[in-house]
TIRO-313540 format. One record per residue (C-alpha): residue number from 1; residue in three letters; chain; x, y, z. Coordinates in steps of 0.25 Angstrom, whole numbers, always signed. Each point is the difference from the previous one (the first is absolute). Example, Ala and Ser with C-alpha at 12.3 -4.5 7.8 and 13.67 -1.06 7.14 Angstrom:
<rs>
 resi resn chain     x     y     z
    1  Ala     A   +49   -18   +31
    2  Ser     A    +6   +14    -2
</rs>
This chain:
<rs>
 resi resn chain     x     y     z
    1  Met     A  +684  +807  +393
    2  Gly     A    +3    +7   +14
    3  Val     A   -10    -8    +9
    4  Ile     A    +6   -10   +10
    5  Gln     A   -11    -2   +10
    6  His     A    -8    -7   -11
    7  Asn     A    +5    -9   -10
    8  Met     A   -12    -2    -8
    9  Leu     A    +7    -8   -12
   10  Ala     A    +4   -10   +11
   11  Met     A   -12    -1    +6
   12  Asn     A    -8    -1   -13
   13  Ala     A    +9   -11    -4
   14  Asn     A    -2    -8   +14
   15  Arg     A   -14    +1    -1
   16  Met     A    +0    -6   -14
   17  Leu     A   +11   -10    +5
   18  Asn     A    -9    -4   +12
   19  Ile     A   -12    -2   -11
   20  Thr     A    +7    -9    -9
   21  Gly     A    +6    -8   +12
   22  Gly     A   -14    -2    +6
   23  Lys     A    -4    -5   -16
   24  Lys     A   +12    -8    +0
   25  Ala     A    -4    -7   +13
   26  Lys     A   -13    -3    -3
   27  Ser     A    +4    -5   -14
   28  Ser     A   +11    -9    +7
   29  Glu     A   -11    -6   +10
   30  Lys     A    -9    -3   -12
   31  Leu     A   +11    -8    -6
   32  Ser     A    +5    -7   +12
   33  Ser     A   -14    -3    +4
   34  Gly     A    -6    -4   -12
   35  Tyr     A   -12    +9    +3
   36  Arg     A    -5   +11    -7
   37  Ile     A   -10    +4   +13
   38  Asn     A    +9    -2   +13
   39  Arg     A    -9    +9    +7
   40  Ala     A   -14    +6    +0
   41  Ala     A    +7   +14    -5
   42  Asp     A    +6    -8   -12
   43  Asp     A   -14    -1    -5
   44  Ala     A   -12    +1    +8
   45  Ala     A   -10    -4    -9
   46  Gly     A    +8   -11    -5
   47  Leu     A    +4    -6   +13
   48  Ala     A   -15    -2    +3
   49  Ile     A    -3    -7   -13
   50  Ser     A   +13    -9    +2
   51  Glu     A    -4    -4   +14
   52  Lys     A   -14    -3    -5
   53  Met     A    +6    -9   -10
   54  Arg     A    +9    -6    +9
   55  Arg     A   -12    -4    +9
   56  Gln     A    -6    -6   -12
   57  Ile     A   +11    -8    -4
   58  Arg     A    +4    -5   +14
   59  Gly     A   -15    -4    +1
   60  Leu     A    +0    -8   -14
   61  Asp     A   +12    -7    +4
   62  Arg     A    -7    -5   +13
   63  Val     A   -12    -3    -7
   64  Ala     A    +6    -8   -11
   65  Glu     A    +5    -9   +13
   66  Asn     A   -13    -1    +5
   67  Ile     A    -6    -4   -13
   68  Ser     A   +12   -10    -1
   69  Asp     A    -4    -5   +13
   70  Gly     A   -14    -2    -6
   71  Ile     A    +4    -8   -11
   72  Gly     A    +8    -9   +10
   73  Phe     A   -13    -2    +7
   74  Cys     A    -8    -3   -11
   75  Gln     A   +11   -10    -5
   76  Val     A    -1    -7   +14
   77  Ala     A   -14    -1    -1
   78  Asp     A    -1    -6   -13
   79  Gly     A   +11   -10    +4
   80  Ala     A    -8    -5   +11
   81  Leu     A   -12    -1    -9
   82  Asn     A    +6    -7   -10
   83  Glu     A    +4   -11   +11
   84  Val     A   -14    +0    +4
   85  His     A    -4    -1   -15
   86  Asp     A   +10   -14    -1
   87  Met     A    -7    -5   +14
   88  Leu     A   -13    +1    -7
   89  His     A    +4    -7   -13
   90  Arg     A    +5   -11    +9
   91  Met     A   -13    +0    +8
   92  Thr     A    -7    -1   -13
   93  Thr     A    +7   -12    -5
   94  Leu     A    -2    -7   +14
   95  Ala     A   -14    +3    -1
   96  Ile     A    -3    -6   -14
   97  Gln     A    +9   -12    +5
   98  Ser     A    -9    -2   +11
   99  Ser     A   -12    +1    -8
  100  Asn     A    +4   -13    -8
  101  Glu     A    -8   -12    +6
  102  Thr     A   +11    -8    +0
  103  Asn     A    +6    +5   +12
  104  Ser     A    -4    -5   +14
  105  Asp     A    -5    +8   +12
  106  Thr     A   +14    -2    +5
  107  Asp     A    +7    +6   -12
  108  Arg     A    -9   +12    +1
  109  Glu     A    +4    +1   +14
  110  Tyr     A   +15    +1    -5
  111  Leu     A    -4   +10   -11
  112  Asp     A    -8    +9    +8
  113  Ala     A   +12    +0   +11
  114  Glu     A    +8    +7   -10
  115  Val     A   -11   +10    -5
  116  Gln     A    -2    +4   +15
  117  Gln     A   +14    +2    +1
  118  Leu     A    +1    +9   -12
  119  Lys     A   -13    +8    +6
  120  Ser     A    +8    +3   +13
  121  Glu     A   +12    +5    -9
  122  Cys     A    -9    +9    -8
  123  Glu     A    -6    +6   +13
  124  Lys     A   +14    +2    +6
  125  Ile     A    +4    +6   -12
  126  Phe     A   -12   +11    +1
  127  Lys     A    +3    +1   +15
  128  Glu     A   +15    +2    +0
  129  Thr     A    +5    +6   -14
  130  Ser     A    +6   +14    +3
  131  Phe     A    +8   +11    -6
  132  Asn     A    +9    +8    +9
  133  Glu     A    -8    -7   +12
  134  Arg     A   -13    +6    -6
  135  Leu     A   -10   -12    -2
  136  Ile     A    -5    +0   -14
  137  Trp     A   -13    -6    +2
  138  Asp     A    -3    +6   +14
  139  Thr     A   -14    -4    +3
  140  Pro     A    -9   +14    +3
  141  Asn     A    -5    +1   +13
  142  Ala     A   -15    -5    -6
  143  Leu     A    -2    -8   -11
  144  Glu     A   -13    +3    -7
  145  Gln     A    -9   -10    -6
  146  Ile     A    -1    +2   -15
  147  Gly     A   -10   -11    -4
  148  Thr     A    -4   -15    +3
  149  Glu     A    +2   -13    -8
  150  Lys     A    -6   -14    +1
  151  Lys     A   +11   -10    +7
  152  Arg     A    -2   -13    +7
  153  Ala     A    -2    +0   +14
  154  Leu     A    +9   -12    +2
  155  Gly     A   +13    -3    -8
  156  Asn     A    +2   -14    +4
  157  Ile     A    -3   -10   +10
  158  Gly     A    +7   -14    +5
  159  Thr     A   +12    -7    -3
  160  Ser     A    +1   -15    -4
  161  Ser     A    +7   -11    +9
  162  Asn     A    +2   -15    -1
  163  His     A    -2   -10   +12
  164  Asp     A    +2   -14    +2
  165  Ile     A   -12    -8    +3
  166  Asn     A    +2   -12   +10
  167  Asn     A    -8   -10    +9
  168  Glu     A    +1   +11   +12
  169  Asn     A    -5   +13    -7
  170  Phe     A   -11    -5    -9
  171  Gly     A   -10    +5   +10
  172  Ala     A    +5   +14    -2
  173  Val     A    +4    +2   -15
  174  Pro     A   -10    +7    -8
  175  Tyr     A    -8    -7   -10
  176  Gly     A    -5    +8   -12
  177  Ser     A    +1   +14    +4
  178  Ile     A    +2    +9   +11
  179  Gln     A   -11   +10    +1
  180  Val     A    +3   +15    +5
  181  Val     A   -11    +6    +9
  182  Ala     A    +1   +15    +2
  183  Asp     A    -9    +8    +9
  184  Ala     A    +1   +15    +1
  185  Gly     A    -1    -2   +16
  186  Thr     A    +9   -12    +3
  187  Gly     A    +9    -1   -10
  188  Val     A    +5   -11    -9
  189  Ser     A    -1   -14    +3
  190  Leu     A    +3   -14    -9
  191  Lys     A    -9   -12    +0
  192  Trp     A    +2   -13    -7
  193  Lys     A    -2   -15    +0
  194  Asp     A   +11   -10    +3
  195  Tyr     A    +3   -14    -7
  196  Asp     A    -8    -6   +11
  197  Gly     A   -13    +7    -2
  198  Lys     A    +1   +10   +11
  199  Asn     A    -2   +14    +0
  200  His     A   +10   +11    +6
  201  Thr     A    -1   +16    +2
  202  Thr     A   +13    +8    +4
  203  Asn     A    -2   +11   +11
  204  Pro     A    -4   +13    -7
  205  Ile     A   +13   +10    -3
  206  Ser     A    -5   +14    +4
  207  Trp     A    +1   +12   -12
  208  Asp     A    +9    +7   +11
  209  Glu     A    +9   -12    +1
  210  Leu     A    -1    -2   -14
  211  Ala     A    +5   +14    -3
  212  Glu     A   +11    -1   +11
  213  Lys     A    +4   -12    -8
  214  Asn     A    +0    +7   -13
  215  Tyr     A   -11    -9    -5
  216  Arg     A   +10   -13    +1
  217  Phe     A    -3   -11    +9
  218  Asp     A    +1   -15    +2
  219  Met     A   -12    -7    +2
  220  Ser     A    +5   -11   +10
  221  Asp     A    +3   +12    +9
  222  Tyr     A   -16    +0    +2
  223  Phe     A    -2   -14    +0
  224  Asn     A   -10    -3   +12
  225  Pro     A    +7    -5   +12
  226  Ala     A   -12    -9    +3
  227  Asp     A    +1    -6   -13
  228  Thr     A   +10   -11    +4
  229  Ser     A    -1    -6   -13
  230  Leu     A    +8   +11    -6
  231  Phe     A   +13    -2    +8
  232  Asp     A    +9   -12    +2
  233  Gly     A    +4    -5   +14
  234  Ser     A   +11   +11    +2
  235  Gly     A   -11   +11    -3
  236  Asn     A    +5    +4   -13
  237  Pro     A    -9    +3   -11
  238  Phe     A    -1   -12   -10
  239  Phe     A    +2   +11   -12
  240  Lys     A    +3   +15    -2
  241  His     A    -5    +9   -11
  242  Glu     A    +2   +14    -2
  243  Ile     A   -10   +10    -6
  244  Ala     A    +3   +14    -3
  245  Phe     A    -6   +11   -10
  246  Ser     A    +3   +14    -3
  247  Lys     A   -11   +11    +1
  248  Arg     A    -1   +13    -5
  249  Pro     A    +1   +11   +11
  250  Glu     A   -15    +4    -4
  251  Ala     A    -6   -13    +1
  252  Thr     A    -9    -2   +13
  253  Val     A    -4   -13    +8
  254  Ala     A   -12    +0    -8
  255  Asp     A    +7    +0   -13
  256  Ile     A   +10   -12    +6
  257  Val     A   -12    -7    +4
  258  Glu     A    -7    +2   -14
  259  Ala     A   +13    -5    -7
  260  Ile     A    +2   -14    +8
  261  Asn     A   -12    -4    +8
  262  Gly     A    -5   -14    -3
  263  Leu     A   +12    -2   -11
  264  Asn     A    +8   -13    +1
  265  Ile     A   +15    -3    -1
  266  Tyr     A    +0   -13    -7
  267  Thr     A    +9   -12    +3
  268  Ser     A    +4   -12    -6
  269  Asn     A    +7   -14    +3
  270  Gly     A    +8   -10    -6
  271  Thr     A   +14    -7    +1
  272  Ser     A   +14    +5    -4
  273  Thr     A    +5   -14    +0
  274  Ser     A    +5    -7   -13
  275  Thr     A    -8   -12    -3
  276  Gln     A    +3   -10   -11
  277  Trp     A    -9    -8    -9
  278  Glu     A    +4   -16    +1
  279  Gly     A    -2   -10   -11
  280  Thr     A    +0   +11   -11
  281  Ser     A    +8    +4   -12
  282  Ser     A   +10   +11    +1
  283  Ser     A    -8    +6   -12
  284  Leu     A    -9    +7   +10
  285  Ser     A    +5    +9   +12
  286  Ser     A    +5    -7   +11
  287  Ser     A    -6   +10   +10
  288  Cys     A   -12    +5    +4
  289  Ser     A    -7   +10   +10
  290  Ile     A   -11    -3   +10
  291  Asn     A   -10   +10    +4
  292  Tyr     A    -9    -6   +12
  293  Ser     A   -14    +4    +2
  294  Ala     A    -2    +4   +15
  295  Glu     A   -10   -12    +2
  296  Tyr     A   +11   -10    -4
  297  Ala     A   +11    +7    +8
  298  Ser     A    -9    +0   +13
  299  Arg     A    -4   -15    -2
  300  Lys     A   +15    -4    -3
  301  Met     A    +5    +8   +13
  302  Ala     A   -11    -4    +8
  303  Ser     A    +4   -14    -4
  304  Gly     A   +13    +2    +7
  305  Ile     A    +8    -1   -14
  306  Glu     A   +12    +9    +0
  307  Phe     A    -1   +11   -11
  308  Asn     A   +15    +1    +0
  309  Ala     A    +3   -14    -1
  310  Thr     A    +5    -7   -11
  311  Asp     A   -10   -11    -3
  312  Asp     A    +2   -11   -10
  313  Asp     A   -15    -1    -1
  314  Phe     A    -3   +14    -3
  315  Ile     A    -9    -4   -11
  316  Glu     A    -1   -15    -3
  317  Pro     A    -6    -6   -12
  318  Lys     A   -13    -5    +0
  319  Leu     A    +0   -11   -11
  320  Asn     A   -12    -3    -8
  321  Gly     A    -5   -13    -6
  322  Ala     A   +11   -10    -2
  323  Gly     A   +10    +9    +8
  324  Thr     A    +8    +6   -12
  325  Thr     A    -4   +15    +1
  326  Asn     A    -5   +11    +8
  327  Leu     A    -3    +8   -12
  328  Ser     A   -15    -3    -2
  329  Thr     A    -3   +10   -11
  330  His     A   +11    +5   -12
  331  Pro     A    +1    +2   -14
  332  Ala     A    +4   -11   -10
  333  Asp     A    +3    +7   -13
  334  Ala     A   +11    -6   -10
  335  Thr     A    -2   +11    -9
  336  Val     A    +0   +15    +0
  337  Glu     A   -12    +1    -8
  338  Ala     A    -7    -8   +11
  339  Ala     A    +6    +8   +11
  340  Arg     A    -4   +13    -5
  341  Ser     A   -15    -4    +2
  342  Asp     A    +2    -8   +13
  343  Ser     A    -8    +6   +12
  344  Thr     A    +4   -10    +9
  345  Gly     A    +8    +4   +12
  346  Trp     A    +9    -7   +12
  347  Thr     A    -5    -5   +12
  348  Phe     A    +9    -6   +12
  349  Asp     A    -6    -9   +12
  350  Phe     A    +9    +1   +14
  351  Asp     A    -1    -4   +14
  352  Met     A    +4   +11    +9
  353  Pro     A    +4    -1   +15
  354  Gly     A   -12    +6    +9
  355  Val     A   -10    +0   -11
  356  Gly     A    +0   -12    -8
  357  Ala     A    -4    -2   -15
  358  Val     A    +2   +13    -8
  359  Lys     A    +0    +4   -15
  360  Ala     A    +9   +10    -7
  361  Gln     A    -7    +4   -13
  362  Cys     A    +6   +10   -11
  363  Thr     A    -7   +13    +1
  364  Gly     A    +8    +9    -8
  365  Ile     A   +13    +2   -10
  366  Ser     A    +7   +12    -1
  367  Tyr     A   +11    +2    -9
  368  Ser     A   +12   +11    -1
  369  Ser     A   +13    +3    -9
  370  Asn     A   +13    +6    +1
  371  Asp     A    -3    +7   -13
  372  Arg     A    +2   +16    +2
  373  Ser     A    +1    +3   -15
  374  Asp     A   -11    +9    -7
  375  Glu     A    -6    -7   -11
  376  Ala     A    -4    +4   -13
  377  Glu     A   -13    -6    +0
  378  Gly     A    -4    +9   +12
  379  Ile     A    +0   -11   +11
  380  Trp     A   +10    +3   +11
  381  Trp     A    +2   -10   +11
  382  Asn     A    +4    +9   +11
  383  Trp     A   -10   +11    -4
  384  Gln     A   -15    +1    +2
  385  Thr     A   -10    +9    -7
  386  Arg     A    -8   +11    +7
  387  Ser     A   -15    +3    -4
  388  Asn     A    +4   +12    -9
  389  Gly     A    +9    -9    -7
  390  Thr     A   +14    +4    +6
  391  Lys     A    +9    -9    +6
  392  Tyr     A    +7    -1   +14
  393  Gln     A   +10   -11    +5
  394  Asn     A    -7    -8   +10
  395  Gly     A    +4   -15    +0
  396  Tyr     A    +1    -9    -9
  397  Ser     A    -9   -13    +5
  398  Tyr     A   -12    -5    -7
  399  Ser     A   -11   -10    +4
  400  Thr     A    -7   -11    -8
  401  Ser     A   -10   -13    +3
  402  Pro     A    +5   -10    +9
  403  Thr     A    +0   -11   -10
  404  Met     A   +10    -6   -11
  405  Ala     A    -7   +11   -10
  406  Gly     A    +4   +11    +9
  407  Val     A   +15    -6    +1
  408  Met     A    -1    +0   -15
  409  Asp     A    -5   +15    -1
  410  Ala     A   +10    +4    +9
  411  Leu     A   +11    -6   -10
  412  Thr     A    -6    +5   -14
  413  Gly     A   -12   +10    +4
  414  Thr     A    +0   +15    +0
  415  His     A   +12    +2    +9
  416  Gly     A    +6   -15    -3
  417  Leu     A   +12    -4    +8
  418  Leu     A    +6    -8   -12
  419  Ser     A   +10    +8   -10
  420  Leu     A    -5    +7   -11
  421  Glu     A    +5   -11   -10
  422  Asn     A    -8   -11    +9
  423  Gly     A   -13    +8    -1
  424  Gly     A    +1    +9   +12
  425  Asn     A    +3   +14    +3
  426  Asn     A   +12    -2    +9
  427  Arg     A   +15    +5    -1
  428  Gly     A    +4    -5   +14
  429  Ser     A    -2   -13   +10
  430  Gly     A   -13    -1    +7
  431  Thr     A    -7    -8   +11
  432  Val     A   -14    -6    +1
  433  Ser     A    -5    -2   +14
  434  Met     A   -12    -8    +5
  435  Ser     A    -7    +3   +11
  436  Phe     A    -8   -10    +9
  437  Thr     A   -10    +1   +11
  438  Ile     A    +0    -9   +11
  439  Thr     A   -14    -4    +6
  440  Ser     A    -4   -11   +10
  441  Ala     A    -9   -11    -2
  442  Ser     A    -8    +2   +12
  443  Ala     A    -4   +15    +6
  444  Tyr     A    +6    +3   +14
  445  Ser     A    -3   +13    +9
  446  Phe     A    +9   +11    +2
  447  Gly     A    -5   +11    +8
  448  Gly     A   -15    -2    -1
  449  Thr     A    +0    -4   -14
  450  Ser     A    +2   -12    -9
  451  Ser     A   +10    +0   -11
  452  Asn     A    +8   -10    -9
  453  Ser     A   +11    +9    -3
  454  Val     A   +14    -5    +2
  455  Gly     A    +8   +10    -8
  456  Thr     A    +8    +2   -14
  457  Met     A   +12    -6    -6
  458  Asn     A    +7    +4   -13
  459  Met     A    +9    -7   -10
  460  Ser     A    +6    +6   -12
  461  Phe     A    +9    -4   -13
  462  Gly     A    +9    +8    -9
  463  Val     A    -1    +3   -14
  464  Ser     A   +12    +2    -8
  465  Gln     A    +3    +6   -15
  466  Thr     A    +2   -15    -6
  467  Asp     A   -12    -5    +6
  468  Thr     A   -12    -4    -8
  469  Glu     A   -16    -1    +2
  470  Gln     A    +4   -15    -2
  471  Ser     A   +12    -1    +9
  472  Ile     A    -9    +7   +12
  473  Leu     A   -11   -10    -2
  474  Asn     A   +11   -11    +0
  475  Lys     A    +5    +6   +14
  476  Ile     A   -14    +0    +6
  477  Asn     A    -5   -14    -5
  478  Ser     A   +14    -4    +7
  479  Val     A    -3    +5   +13
  480  Phe     A   -16    -1    +1
  481  Asn     A    -4   -14    -4
  482  Asp     A    -7   -13    +4
  483  Asn     A   +13    -3    +9
  484  Thr     A    +2   +13    +6
  485  Ile     A    +2    +1   +16
  486  Leu     A    +2   +13    +7
  487  Asp     A    +5    -1   +14
  488  Ile     A    +3   +15    +6
  489  Ala     A   +10    +0   +10
  490  Lys     A    +7   +12    +9
  491  Thr     A   +15    +0    -3
  492  Ser     A    +3    +9   +12
  493  Ala     A    -5    +4   +14
  494  Asn     A    -3   +15    -3
  495  Pro     A   -13    +4    +7
  496  Glu     A   -12    +4    -6
  497  Tyr     A    -4   +16    +0
  498  Phe     A   -11    +9    -1
  499  Ser     A    +3   +15    -5
  500  Ile     A    -9   +12    +3
  501  Gly     A    -1   +10   -10
  502  Ser     A    -1   +16    +1
  503  Leu     A   -14    +7    -1
  504  Ser     A    -3    +9   -11
  505  Thr     A    -8   +11    +7
  506  Arg     A   -14    +5    -7
  507  Asn     A    +3   +12    -9
  508  Thr     A    -5   +11   +10
  509  Met     A    +1   +13    -6
  510  Ile     A    +2   +12    +9
  511  Asp     A    +2   +15    -4
  512  Thr     A   +14    +4    +4
  513  Pro     A    +4   +15    +0
  514  Ile     A   +12    +5    -8
  515  Tyr     A    +7    +9    +8
  516  Gly     A   +10   +10    -7
  517  Gly     A    +8   +12    +4
  518  Val     A    +9   +11    -6
  519  Cys     A   +14    +2    +2
  520  Lys     A    +7   +12    -5
  521  Ile     A   +15    +6    +2
  522  Gln     A    +3   +14    -4
  523  Ile     A   +12    +3    -9
  524  Gln     A    +6   +14    +1
  525  Ser     A    +1    +2   -14
  526  Gly     A    +2   +17    +0
  527  Val     A    +7   +10    +7
  528  Glu     A   -13    +8    +4
  529  Ala     A   -10    -5   +11
  530  Gly     A   -11    -9    -4
  531  Gln     A    +7    -6   -12
  532  Phe     A    -1   -15    +1
  533  Ile     A    +0   -12    -8
  534  Asp     A   -10    -9    +8
  535  Ile     A    +2   -15    -2
  536  Ile     A   -14    -6    +3
  537  Tyr     A    -3   -14    +0
  538  Asp     A    -8   -11    +7
  539  Thr     A    +4    -7   +14
  540  Leu     A    +2   -15    -3
  541  Gly     A    -2   -12    +8
  542  Leu     A    -6   -14    -1
  543  Leu     A   -13    +6    +4
  544  Gln     A    +1   +11   -11
  545  Leu     A    +4   -11   -11
  546  Gly     A   -12    -9    +4
  547  Ile     A    +8   -12    +3
  548  Ser     A    +1    +0   +15
  549  Gly     A    -9   -12    +2
  550  Thr     A    +5    -7   -12
  551  Asp     A    +4   -15    -1
  552  Ile     A    +2   -12    -8
  553  Lys     A    -5   -11    +8
  554  Thr     A   -11    -5    -7
  555  Val     A    -3    +1   -16
  556  Asp     A   -11   +10    +3
  557  Asn     A    +9    +9    +7
  558  Ala     A   +12    -1   -10
  559  Gln     A   -10    +4   -11
  560  Glu     A    -4   +12    +8
  561  Ala     A   +14    +2    +3
  562  Ile     A    +4    +1   -14
  563  Gln     A   -10   +11    -3
  564  Asp     A    +3    +8   +14
  565  Ile     A   +16    +0    -4
  566  Lys     A    -3    +5   -15
  567  Glu     A    -8   +11    +7
  568  Ala     A   +12    +3   +10
  569  Met     A   +10    +0   -11
  570  Gly     A    -9   +10    -8
  571  Ile     A    +1    +9   +12
  572  Ile     A   +15    -2    +2
  573  Ser     A    +3    +3   -15
  574  Glu     A    -9   +13    +1
  575  Gln     A    +8    +5   +12
  576  Arg     A   +13    -4    -7
  577  Ser     A    -4    +8   -12
  578  Thr     A    -4   +12    +9
  579  Phe     A   +14    +0    +6
  580  Gly     A    +7    -1   -13
  581  Ala     A    -8   +12    -6
  582  Tyr     A    +4    +8   +14
  583  Gln     A   +15    -4    -3
  584  Asn     A    +0    +4   -16
  585  Arg     A    -8   +13    +5
  586  Leu     A   +13    +3   +12
  587  Glu     A   +10    -4   -11
  588  His     A    -5   +11    -8
  589  Ala     A    -2   +10   +11
  590  Tyr     A   +14    -3    +4
  591  Asp     A    +6    +3   -13
  592  Val     A    -9   +12    -1
  593  Asn     A    +5    +5   +13
  594  Lys     A   +14    -2    -3
  595  Asn     A    -1    +7   -13
  596  Thr     A    -7   +13    +6
  597  Ser     A   +11    +0   +10
  598  Glu     A   +11    -1   -10
  599  Asn     A    -7   +12    -8
  600  Thr     A    -3    +9   +12
  601  Gln     A   +15    -2    +5
  602  Ala     A    +5    +4   -14
  603  Gly     A   -10   +13    +2
  604  Glu     A    +6    +3   +14
  605  Ser     A   +14    -2    -6
  606  Arg     A    -2   +11    -9
  607  Ile     A    -5    +9   +11
  608  Arg     A   +10    -3   +10
  609  Asp     A   +13    -6    -6
  610  Thr     A   +11    +9    -5
  611  Asp     A    +3    +1   -15
  612  Met     A   +15    -3    +3
  613  Ser     A    +4    +6   -14
  614  Ala     A    -8   +13    +1
  615  Glu     A    +5    +2   +15
  616  Met     A   +14    -3    -4
  617  Val     A    +0   +12   -10
  618  Glu     A    -6    +8   +11
  619  Tyr     A   +10    -4   +10
  620  Ser     A   +12    +4   -11
  621  Lys     A    -7   +13    -2
  622  His     A    +0    +4   +14
  623  Asn     A   +14    -6    +3
  624  Ile     A    +5   +10   -11
  625  Leu     A    -8   +11    +5
  626  Glu     A    +6    -3   +13
  627  Gln     A   +14    +1    -4
  628  Ala     A    -2   +12    -7
  629  Gly     A    -7    +6   +11
  630  Thr     A   +12    -3    +9
  631  Ser     A    +9    +7    -9
  632  Met     A    -9   +12    -2
  633  Leu     A    -1    +1   +16
  634  Ala     A   +16    +0    +0
  635  Gln     A    +1   +11   -11
  636  Ala     A   -10    +8    +7
  637  Asn     A    +8    -1   +13
  638  Gln     A   +11    +4    -7
  639  Ala     A    -6   +13    -5
  640  Ser     A    +1    +7   +13
  641  Gln     A   +15    -1    +1
  642  Gly     A    +1   +13   -10
  643  Ile     A    -5    +8   +11
  644  Met     A   +14    -3    +9
  645  Gly     A    +7    +8   -13
  646  Leu     A    -8   +12    +3
  647  Leu     A    +3    -1   +15
  648  Gln     A   +16    +0    -2
</rs>
């Protein structure tokens, strides 16, 4: 070889060395980065497929988080509805309790107070429950009417109250009842007759004012100032009584007038004082209750006799014949057989202050037991039977004739108070109560009418498990006999009272609209536009549940409330079921997305990631070739050194 201008061997070796170096560099890059494709030139099509997969993988990971948020949304909604369910269960319990007629109006007021608080909390839950500051039951801009149903126009009206009767206010105190006068033009007023026989009417309260007061007002605020008999010397009303009623938003003035006009709020009178029976055996009750007629109360007060005084001559004996008794008629039976058929009752003669001669006659006998057990023969003391044969718990008191035969019937009749061993049907102690009607010998006038009514009184005695018909007969004979003198004396100076009850409105029904609306929340459940899971559910509130006007202040209202709350619970159950179904769907969607993301990641890895084992073999090959190329280049460069020998 004699060419020195071009060392072709070296040039060829250098070219190949550069090629090997480049390949080694790329192999080193793949090994150090872990990626088979580091630039588009590495695999143009593979890069495009890989980036498309990467978009899908990252989208699926975000979608899984979206779905997880949707699951949390459903869980928050279900938790809130669970609390509403619990409160509706409590309201059902209270409504059932209020339906029991052993409760007073005041008791029902207390029960209803809790119901109203529970309703308020339910409404608060629907208005304020949120997830990530997004209200769950956000009310749509416009609710749509989806139907109507019949509802009572008025929920309840009236509150009960007690007031003292004294010698100053009996000319204002309502006797018998207070009548409601409702007029579509003027409003609502009340009128009544007092214990002195005079008529009173309040000034009307307008419908606008009623609405401003939320249909709650005190009748004393509308006493006519010109009616001076309603006020004391200081200008204060002699009594107050608040009337309140709830109405449905759809109820019109005409509906209210139809529900209340002409109805009566009934009043009653009596004494809360303890009294004692003088000259009697302790085997009879040592106390009695006295309920006065308005006629007697008016006459007594007009006579100047203090109602709140302790009168030793409250009812004085009026002795008969030789003066040994004031018991004018009574049974006299020595044997049980005679007593069972004796139709004789009990009558007492008395003198009463301000009235004169009066007669107290037994007009009724009732009896009750403490037995609560269900008995094999099908007779329950504390249960009664409906017309369809089903039983219900509704008291345990029965009545019989006001005679000795009636007492015997109370002991061994169908619901006898005596024990099973003694011919009765009782497994507990019992009580026999005797009611007396007191009338005057001569009639007197009151409020333009004539009457002999004075009032009523009661006495009672106990029946134990050890008693027999004979022992009860002996007990009665020891008290009611030819020597009996009864002198009733008040033992305290507690005042007499009158009670004003509540008013049950007419069952005026109106068409009430049912409103509904749809809430929707979209969960982006896929990586492409428009791939949503729509969570669709009804907006909720007391209005949609149908309990916005529910109360339990009367038995009728409580009965209606039981049904309304039942339907509301059905609505809540349906929505909880909806959220539960969505949650299950979202959990499956979450699992699918995570699975798809994982498998797509595996596919993308096969395209983009370096096979470290294969690449290491490739790298080693290029490393050896690089070393060989370097050696060959050195030897090629040495080949031209032979020409120097020719030049010597």
